[in-house]
N, C-alpha and C positions, 0 to 999 in steps of 0.2 A: 368548704367540703373537702378540698385537697388536703388542707392541714389536718382535719379530722381523720381522713383516710391514712395519711402518713403517720399519725399518732397510733392508729390501730395496728398498722404494719409494725411499727417499732415495738409496741407492747407484745404483739404475737412473737416477734423475734426474741424479745427478752425472755418471755416465758419458755420458749423452746431452748434457748441458750442456757438458762438457769437450770432447766430440767436435765439436759445433757451433762452440764457440769456437775449437778448434784449426783447423778448416777455415777459419773466418773469418780467423784470424791468417795462415794460409798464403796465402790469397787476397790479403791486404794486403801481405805480405812479398815475394811472388814477383816483382812488377815491379821492385823495388829489387835483388833478387838477380840478376835477368836483366840489368838495366843494369850491375851490377857485373861480371858475367861478360863482357858485351860490351866493357866498358871495359878489361878485362884481356886481351882477345884481339886478335890482330893484325887490322887493319882489313880487309885484302883477304880473309883467311880468313872473317871474319864475313859477308861478302857472300854466301857460300855457303849461309848459314842453318844451322839445326839446333843452335844454341847456346841452352841454356835455363838450366842451373843452374851450370855451370862452364866456364871457357875451354877451347877446344880447342888453341890455340897460345898459351901464356902469354907476355905481354910487358908491360912497364911503360913502353913508349915513349909511349903516349897521355898518361900522367900527367906524364912528363918534359917533353913539349912544352907541356902546359898550365901547369905550374908554372915553366917558363922564361919564359913570357910576362909581361912587366912589367905589362900591362893587367890580368891576373888577380891579380897580387900587390897592385896598387893597389886593386882592387875588393875584395879580401879585407880590406885594411887599413880601408877605408871601412866595410864591413859590420861588422867587429868593434868599431870605435869607436862606430858608431851603436847597436849592440846593447847595449854596456856602458853608455855615457852615457845612452842613451835609457831603458833599463830602470831605472837608478838614479834619474834625474830624475823619471820618471813615478811611481815608488813614493814618493819623498820628497814631491813636491808633493801627490799624491792623498792620501797618508796624513795630511798636515797638515789638508787640508780635511775628510777623513772624521772625524778625531778631534774637530775642532770641532763637526761636525754630530751626533756621538754624545752630546754633552753635553745633558742634559735642559734646562738653564737657558739655552741659547742663544736669544737673541731673534730672531724671524723665521725660525726653522728651517724651518718648513713652506713658506714662500714661496721660500726658497733651494732646498729640495728640488724644488719644483714647477718652478722655472726650470731646474734641472739635468736634470729628466726631460724637459722640452720639447726641450732641445738634444740629448737622447739619441735621440729619435724623429724629429726634424726638423732638416734642415740647409739651408744656403743653396745647396748644389750645387757642381758642379765649377768653373764660370766665376766665381761670386762668391768661391769659395775661392782661386782663382788670383789674382784682383784684390787680395784681402787680403794674400796672401803677397807679391805684387809691391810693394804699397804699403808694407809694413813692411820690405822689402829682403831677403827670405829666399830669393827665386828664385836659383838657381845658387849657393847656399852650403851648407855642410855643416849649418848649423842648421835648414834646412828639414826635415831628418829628425828633429830633436830637439824643437823648441819646439812645433809643432802637436800633438805627442803627449804633452806633459808632464802632461796631466790626462786621466783616463778616467772617465766617469760610472759605467759598470758597475763598474769596480774600486772606485770610491768607495762605491758601495752595498754591495759585499761587505765592504769594510773597515769601513764604518759599523756594519753588522750584527754583525761580529766584535767591534768595540770595545764595543758596547752589551752584549755578553754577558759582559764582564769585571765581576766583583763590584764594585759601588760602595763596598763597605766597605774594599776595599784602597786605593782612591784617597783615601777620607776619612782613613784611618789615616796616609797619607803627609802629607796636608795638616795634620793635627793635629800631626804632628812637625815642621812648619815647611817641608815640601817644596813646591815649586811644580809647575806642569804639565810642565815639562821633566823634573823628577825622576820624576814619575809615568810619563811616556813611557819614560824610560830603564830604570827598575827594575820596572815593572809591564807596560806595554803591549807593548813590544818583546819581552821574554822570553816572554810568553804567546803572542804572535802570530807567533812565528817560522815555524811551519809554514804559516800563511796567507800570510805574505810570500813564502815560498820558492815556493808554488804559483803565486801571482800573478806572481812574478818570471819564472817559467818561461813563463807565457802571454805576457807582455810581450816577453820575449827571442825566443820563436819568432815573434811578430808582427813584430818588427823585422828578424829575420834573413830571413824569407820575403817581406817587402814589396818589391815591385818598381815599383809604380805611380809613386811619387814621383820616383824616379831616371830614369824614362822620360820624364816630361812636365814636371817642374820643375827639371831639371838639364841643363845643356848641356856642361859641361866633363867630359872623359873621366876626369879625376883625381878626380871626386866621384861616379862611378857605382858603386853597390854590386854585389856579385857576382850577386844575383838578377836585376837588370836586365840585366846583362851576359849572364846565362844566357838570359833572354828574347830578347835580340837574336840570340843564336846559334841558339836553337831555332826562332825564327820566320823564320830567314833564307830558308827555302824556301816560305814562305807568301806568295802574291802579294797578299793583302789588306793586308799591312803597308805602312806608309809607306815612301817611297823613301829617306828618311834612315836609318830603322832597317835597311832592307835593305843599304844601303851600309856602315853600321857593322859589321853582322854579317859581311858578305862580307870586309871588310878584315881582321877579326879572324881569321877562318878562314884566309885567305890568308897572314896573317902567321905563323900557327902552322905551316902547311904549309911555308912558306919556311924556318922554323927547322929543321924536321926534314930538309928537303932539304939543308940545310947540313951535317948529320951523316951524310948518305948513307943515310937510312932511308926512302926514298920508298915502297917496297913493303910497309911494315909497317903504315901507318895510312891511314885515310880520314877525311873530314869527319864521318861518322856516329860513328865510334869516338871521335873528339875530343869530340863532343857528349855521349856517354855518360860520358866521363871528367869533363867539366865538371859534369854532373848529379850524379854521385857526390860530387865535391868540394864542391859547393854544398849537398848534403843531409846527408852523413855527420856533420859536426861537431855540428849541433844535435841529431841522433839520439843521439849519445853522451851528451848531458846527461841524457836522460830517466831511465835507470836509476838515477842517483844522487839524483834528486829525486822518484822515484816514491813513496817512503814518506811524503812530505809531503802528498800529495793528500788522503788520507783524514783526516789530522789537520787539514788546512786547512779541510776541509768541516765537521768536527765542532767546530772551535774555538768557533764561535758558540753552541754549545749549553751553555756554562757558565752556571750559575745560582748565585745567592747562596744 
C-alpha cells in the first residue's frame, strides 16, 4: 500500500512538473514563433494584426531582400569567423592555463589564482579598456573580437576543476612509460574532457554569436560589423535616444533593402517591420540549431569533475 501511494504521489508530481515546464517552454518559444510568422507574412497584411502562430499570406520576399543585401552577407561572414576563431582560441589558451593550474606541484599556484579571481570581479571599465585596445592597435580591426576574449577566468576555473578530477595514477603511468605532458594531454585529458569542452565551446560560441557591443563602439568599418551589431542598428532605428550615427546607418540599410525590392516590383509585399522580423530570425536561428546536437554534453560536462581515483 505504501509503495502504491508513493508511486501515485510521484506520478502526480511528474504531471505537475511537466505541465509547469511545458507552460514555461511555450512562454519562451512563443515570441520566436511569432517573429517567424511575421517574417513569413507579407508586410502590408501584417499591419492589420491578428498574426500569432502562422502567416496569413505566406511569402519569402522578406528573406530574399535580406539575403540579397551585401551588408548582411558581410556581417554574417564576420560573425561566423569570429565565432569559430574566437571559440577555438579561447578554449586552447584557457585550457593550457587551466591544465598548469591543476598540477599540484605548480609553484605560486595560490598567488596566480588570487590574481585571476581579482580580474574576474574587478575591471578597469569601458574607457580604460578602449585606451588599451587603441594602444595595441586593435580598434577597427577584426582581432578586436578575438584577442580580448582569448582567456576566460570562469572557464579556466571550470576546466581546472575538471582536470583535477582526472585520476593522478593515469598521468603517472604515462610518465613512467616515458610520456611527457603533451602525451598526457593528448591521450588522457582530451578524451576524458570531451563533454566538458563541448559544453564550454557552446557557451563561448553563443557569447560570440550574440555579442554586439564591440562592433558598435570599437569598429567603424562596415566590412567588420557582425550580424548582431547590424541587427541592433536596424532594431533601434526608431528609438530617438540612439546616436545620430547609428540612426543614419540603420536608416540607410532599411532604405537600401526597400530599394532592392522596389527594383523587383514588390513594393506592396513588405514593410520595414517585416524586414526587421526576417533579420531577427536570420540572426537567431543558426545558433539555436546547434543546441539539440550538443545538449547531451551538458550533463556529462557537469559530472566530469566528479571522477575520483
